[in-house]
C-alpha positions as CSV (number, residue, x, y, z in Angstrom):
1,M,112.6,24.0,42.6
2,M,115.8,22.1,42.1
3,L,115.5,22.2,38.3
4,R,116.2,25.9,38.1
5,P,119.6,25.9,39.9
6,L,120.6,22.9,37.9
7,L,119.4,24.5,34.6
8,F,121.3,27.7,35.5
9,V,124.5,25.7,36.2
10,S,124.2,23.8,33.0
11,L,123.9,27.0,31.0
12,A,126.7,28.8,32.9
13,W,129.3,26.2,32.1
14,P,130.5,25.5,28.5
15,V,129.9,22.0,27.2
16,P,133.2,20.2,26.6
17,G,134.1,20.3,23.0
18,S,131.8,23.3,22.2
19,A,133.2,26.3,20.5
20,Q,133.8,29.3,22.7
21,T,133.6,32.7,21.1
22,V,136.7,34.8,21.2
23,P,136.1,38.5,21.9
24,E,136.6,40.8,19.0
25,R,139.7,42.9,19.2
26,R,139.7,46.3,17.6
27,N,141.6,49.6,17.6
28,W,138.8,51.3,19.5
29,F,140.7,54.6,19.9
30,D,142.4,54.7,16.5
31,D,145.8,54.7,18.0
32,P,148.6,54.7,15.4
33,F,150.0,51.2,14.9
34,F,152.4,50.5,12.0
35,Q,155.4,48.4,11.0
36,I,158.8,50.1,10.7
37,A,161.0,47.1,9.7
38,N,160.4,43.6,8.3
39,A,163.8,41.8,8.0
40,L,163.4,38.9,10.3
41,P,160.9,36.3,9.1
42,D,158.1,34.8,11.2
43,C,158.3,37.4,14.0
44,P,155.1,37.2,16.0
45,V,152.9,40.2,15.4
46,P,152.1,42.2,18.5
47,A,148.5,42.9,19.5
48,G,149.4,46.6,19.6
49,P,146.3,48.7,20.3
50,L,143.9,46.0,19.4
51,I,141.7,45.4,22.5
52,T,138.4,43.9,23.5
53,E,135.3,46.0,24.3
54,D,135.8,45.2,28.0
55,E,139.3,46.5,27.8
56,R,138.1,49.6,26.0
57,R,135.7,50.3,28.8
58,V,138.5,50.1,31.4
59,Q,140.8,52.3,29.4
60,S,138.1,54.9,28.5
61,H,138.0,56.5,32.0
62,H,141.8,56.8,32.3
63,R,142.1,58.3,28.8
64,A,139.5,60.9,29.4
65,E,140.9,61.8,32.8
66,R,144.5,62.1,31.5
67,G,143.4,64.3,28.6
68,T,141.2,66.6,30.8
69,T,143.9,66.9,33.5
70,C,146.5,67.9,30.9
71,W,144.2,70.5,29.3
72,L,143.1,72.0,32.6
73,A,146.7,72.2,33.9
74,G,147.7,74.1,30.8
75,Q,150.2,71.5,29.8
76,C,148.6,70.6,26.5
77,D,147.8,72.9,23.5
78,R,145.1,70.4,22.4
79,S,142.0,69.4,24.3
80,S,142.9,65.7,24.0
81,F,146.2,64.3,25.3
82,Y,145.9,61.6,22.6
83,A,145.5,64.2,19.7
84,Y,149.3,64.4,19.5
85,D,149.7,60.7,18.6
86,A,149.1,60.9,14.8
87,D,151.7,63.7,14.6
88,I,154.2,61.6,16.5
89,A,153.5,58.6,14.3
90,D,154.1,60.8,11.2
91,A,157.3,62.1,12.6
92,I,158.6,58.6,13.3
93,K,157.8,57.5,9.8
94,A,159.5,60.6,8.3
95,A,162.6,60.1,10.4
96,L,162.9,56.5,9.2
97,K,162.2,57.2,5.6
98,A,165.6,58.6,4.7
99,S,167.5,56.1,6.7
100,N,166.3,53.3,8.9
101,P,169.0,52.1,11.4
102,F,166.6,49.3,12.5
103,A,166.1,47.8,9.0
104,R,167.7,44.5,10.2
105,A,164.8,43.9,12.6
106,T,161.1,43.3,12.4
107,L,159.3,46.0,14.4
108,W,155.9,47.5,15.0
109,V,155.1,50.9,16.7
110,T,152.1,51.8,18.7
111,V,151.6,55.4,19.8
112,Q,149.3,56.0,22.8
113,G,149.1,59.2,24.8
114,R,152.5,60.5,23.7
115,V,154.1,57.1,24.6
116,V,155.8,55.2,21.9
117,Y,155.8,51.4,22.2
118,I,158.1,49.5,19.9
119,E,157.6,45.7,19.8
120,G,159.1,42.9,17.7
121,C,162.2,40.9,16.9
122,V,165.8,42.3,16.8
123,P,169.0,40.6,15.6
124,D,170.7,41.6,18.9
125,Q,169.2,42.7,22.2
126,A,171.6,45.7,22.2
127,M,169.2,47.4,19.7
128,E,166.7,47.9,22.5
129,P,168.2,51.1,24.1
130,A,168.8,52.5,20.6
131,L,165.1,52.1,19.7
132,E,164.0,53.8,22.9
133,A,166.5,56.7,22.4
134,F,165.4,57.1,18.8
135,A,161.7,57.4,19.7
136,K,162.4,59.7,22.7
137,R,164.1,62.2,20.3
138,V,160.8,62.6,18.3
139,A,159.0,65.9,19.1
140,G,156.1,65.4,21.5
141,V,157.1,62.0,22.8
142,E,157.1,61.8,26.6
143,Q,158.2,58.2,27.0
144,S,159.4,55.4,24.7
145,I,159.3,51.7,25.6
146,A,161.0,49.0,23.5
147,T,159.7,45.5,24.2
148,V,161.8,43.4,21.8
149,F,163.5,40.0,21.8
150,V,165.9,37.9,19.8
151,K,163.8,35.3,18.0
152,G,164.7,31.8,19.0
153,T,166.2,32.8,22.4
154,S,163.0,33.5,24.2
155,R,159.3,34.0,24.0
156,P,157.8,37.3,22.8
157,P,157.6,39.7,25.8
158,Y,154.5,41.4,24.4
159,R,150.8,40.5,23.8
160,L,150.4,38.8,20.5
161,L,147.9,39.5,17.8
162,R,147.2,35.8,17.6
163,A,148.0,33.2,20.3
164,P,150.5,30.6,19.1
């Protein structure tokens, strides 16, 4: 009778030195994620929309609810709130194609539910409000959030693609 609880405990705890599997991260919802500048070397790559399957399950309900609410309230022309994201991403790319005022930085953009997230390294923290203002001017964007830092002065304030 005592062997079963001991066996259970020994299987539940990893053996010291054994390899633990790292959950796979994927862009489960196909959220736009792209780089808009690459001037500062060795800037840590953000995780962007890459999440685990467990995180996907948690987000699924919120995403479905947000899309349905918007559609039923007559606030969205499209049945999915997230259907605007690809158009927003294309508009950001087009706006930066002719002239990129952020070319001195290293930055990535994620678009999720009409919110634009800009992450990466900037030469000066004063660039942060300019990034947010730029994204906010793009048609369809409801909110823009720049989470950037001056490399060497602090740690990245965003989730990383790979842990250091």
